[in-house]
N, C-alpha and C positions, 0 to 999 in steps of 0.2 A: 255777626251771628253769635249767639251765646255758646260758650264752651263749658257747659255744665256736665258733670259726670252722670252716667247712668246710675240710678240709685239701686238697681238690682245687681248688675254684674261688675261694676267698677270696684276695685279693691285698692289698698295702699300700694300694691305692687304693679297694678295695671289700670290705666285710665281708659275708659270707653266713653266716648262722647254721646251725650243724650241728644236725640234728634226730635223727640216728641214729648208731650206732657199728657198723661192720662188724667183727665179731669175726675173721673170716678175714684181712682186710687190716690190721686194727688201725688203722683210720682213722675219724675223725669225718667225717660226710658230711651234706650238705643233702639235701632231698627229691629234687631233680633228679639229683644225682650218685649217689644210692643206688639208683636204678632198675636200672641194669645189674647191680648186686650181687645184687639180688633175682631176677634172671632168667638167671643164667649157665646155659649149656647143660651138661647133666650133673648139676649140683647147684648150687642157689642158695646164696649165702653166708648165714651166720648174721648177720642185721642186727637190732640191738636199738635200741629207741627211747631217746633221751636225754631222758627226762622225770623228774620228781622221784621218782615211784614206782619206776621202773627203777633209778635211781641208788641209792636206798635198799636195794633188794633185792640188788643186786650188792655193795654195801658190807657188808651183813649176811652174805652168802655168804663173802666174803673173810675177814671177822672170824672166822666159825665155822671156816674152814679153818685159820687161824692158831692158834686156841685149842685145836683138837684135836691139834695137833702133826703132822698128816698133810700139812701144807702143803708143796708143792713148787711150782716155777714153773708157773703155769696161765695160761690165757687170761684168767682173772679178774684177774690182776695187770695185764695190759695194759689191760683195760677199766676197772678201778678206778683206775689211774693217770691215765687221761684225765679222770676225773670228780672227782678230789680237788682 
């Protein structure tokens, strides 16, 4: 499982592990910081878990896009870059 820091509340003095990735904001977030992203008025953000299964699925999707030649910059680039 990735051990990336939460981009909102981790500091030099305190490490807080990110558990999700907000696709809309392109940020790694801990459970606490992800709550508002899941509850935005109008439309909740697309929040993906940062677990091994999700990482593997996104990497596979990115690889397939690149192999088909239909690849243009997508949100997968942002998500996959965080996980590599």
